[in-house]
C-alpha positions, 0 to 999 in steps of 0.5 A, spaced: 499 499 500 506 504 502 508 504 494 501 505 491 501 511 496 508 514 493 506 514 486 500 517 487 504 522 491 510 522 485 504 523 480 501 528 483 507 532 482 508 530 475 501 532 474 503 540 479 509 540 474 506 539 468 501 544 469 505 550 471 507 551 463 502 553 460 499 549 455 495 553 449 488 556 450 482 551 446 479 558 443 485 561 441 486 561 434 492 553 432 497 558 428 498 565 427 502 569 421 507 576 423 508 580 416 514 583 416 519 585 411 523 584 405 529 580 407 536 584 408 531 589 413 531 589 420 524 587 420 525 582 417 531 580 422 527 582 429 520 578 426 524 572 425 526 572 432 519 574 435 516 569 431 521 564 434 520 566 441 512 567 441 512 559 438 516 558 444 512 562 449 505 560 446 505 554 445 502 555 437 505 556 432 508 563 429 510 563 423 513 570 420 511 573 413 516 576 408 512 582 405 513 589 401 514 592 408 508 596 413 503 598 407 502 590 405 502 588 412 496 593 414 493 591 408 495 584 411 492 584 418 485 587 414 485 582 410 486 576 415 492 573 411 496 576 417 494 576 424 500 580 426 504 585 423 510 590 423 510 598 421 511 604 422 506 609 425 506 613 420 504 608 415 499 606 420 497 613 421 495 613 414 492 607 413 488 609 420 486 615 417 485 613 408 489 618 407 496 614 403 495 614 396 497 606 398 490 606 402 486 609 395 481 611 401 480 606 406 481 606 411 484 600 415 480 600 423 481 592 423 488 593 427 490 594 433 496 596 437 500 591 441 507 593 443 513 598 440 518 596 437 524 601 435 525 607 432 526 607 423 529 612 421 532 615 415 538 613 412 542 617 406 547 613 404 551 613 398 560 610 397 565 614 399 567 614 390 561 617 388 564 624 391 556 625 393 556 630 399 550 632 400 543 631 400 542 636 393 546 632 390 541 626 388 538 632 383 536 627 378 540 621 380 538 614 381 535 612 388 534 605 391 528 605 397 528 599 397 520 596 397 514 600 394 511 599 400 515 599 405 516 605 409 522 608 404 517 606 398 512 610 401 516 616 404 521 617 400 520 620 394 514 625 397 521 627 402 525 629 396 519 632 393 518 637 399 525 639 399 525 641 391 529 633 389 527 630 383 530 623 383 529 616 379 526 612 384 528 604 384 524 599 388 525 591 390 529 588 395 533 591 400 539 586 398 538 588 391 538 595 393 545 595 397 547 591 391 546 596 386 549 601 389 555 597 389 554 595 382 552 603 379 546 602 378 544 606 384 547 613 386 544 613 392 540 609 398 535 613 402 533 606 407 528 607 413 530 601 418 532 601 424 539 601 426 544 598 425 541 596 418 543 588 415 544 590 408 547 596 409 552 592 413 553 588 409 555 594 403 560 596 407 563 591 409 565 591 401 566 598 401 566 605 405 559 608 405 558 615 406 552 618 411 549 623 407 547 629 412 540 633 410 540 641 412 536 644 418 532 647 413 531 641 409 529 637 416 524 643 417 520 643 410 519 636 410 516 635 418 512 641 414 509 636 410 510 629 414 509 632 422 509 624 424 516 624 423 521 626 428 528 627 429 532 622 430 540 620 431 545 615 429 551 614 433 557 615 432 560 607 431 554 603 429 557 602 422 563 603 421 563 609 415 560 614 421 565 617 425 560 622 428 553 622 431 548 623 424 542 626 424 536 624 420 528 624 421 525 618 423 518 614 425 517 610 430 515 602 429 510 598 433 506 592 431 499 591 430 495 585 431 487 584 428 481 587 433 478 579 433 484 576 437 483 573 443 484 578 450 489 572 453 492 571 447 494 578 447 496 579 453 500 573 453 503 574 447 505 581 449 508 579 456 513 574 453 515 578 448 517 583 453 520 578 458 524 576 452 526 582 451 535 580 452 533 575 446 531 580 441 537 585 442 542 579 442 538 578 434 539 585 434 541 591 438 535 596 436 530 591 439 533 595 446 527 600 445 522 594 445 520 596 452 513 597 455 515 605 457 515 606 449 507 604 449 507 612 449 510 612 442 503 611 440 498 616 440 493 615 435 492 607 434 487 604 439 490 598 443 489 591 444 484 590 451 489 584 451 495 589 450 491 595 455 492 589 460 499 588 460 501 595 461 496 597 467 499 591 471 506 594 470 504 601 471 504 604 463 499 608 463 494 608 457 489 613 455 483 612 456 481 614 448 486 609 446 484 603 451 479 599 445 474 594 446 475 591 440 
């Protein structure tokens, strides 16, 4: 009898241990898809790491989907092809209000804010041997900006137009853009991305780059046309080609999710990302900005109720106006 009691006691302990690791809720979807961006970009690296840690933490399959970038991701989340997506808040604002050309007047209102990602920085880059030292010299040049529906693809033509620069814009993957610069098919690149940007790091490993600065007057003119853009800086040493702080413009990134995702799923998802933030930082230093306090960088997009629950638990104030009820 004592052996039976001992066996039952051991079985109880095993059962308790088994339930200490949350299993996937039967009401949750069996899988999720995170829309990212083109290979060679930071979204792709960041998104791949996020999906791996979420697959482990949530006990459901979370896949990352290569896309053209934020505008494309907003559409994919709206249609349900993806349940999660990475966006810049500028593109998010255009989608929410239906004001960007890419929206064709449609307002995309299915998306909800989940968690902050990092600052996307506009990087004006050319080869040292090009002799280009000012953005004004981009006039009439071949400029690579990455995927057409990405942040660069959406913003850069309008930014250049705001400062009177006419350029021949080239679209394609970030890796292809960097290769085209090295091979002389592009005279310069304007990449909106986190820092350090993989495609630029790969390019400067082959040839020295020059980070070309906007003038204060150009920054003022661009911000007047696009007030959602803010002043950003890249610190000296972030790239081997940078020996001093580089001042430019930027726009913040967030991860969005569909409004119909279960509240407890989103709560556990957001919690898992922040609790595993060191793992994200190991994949890319830009993830040092993925912290709950940066939720305040979102000023217009309603947060998913599951995300609101998490932020309020950890003491981050979410305005009532941004606390969605679905």
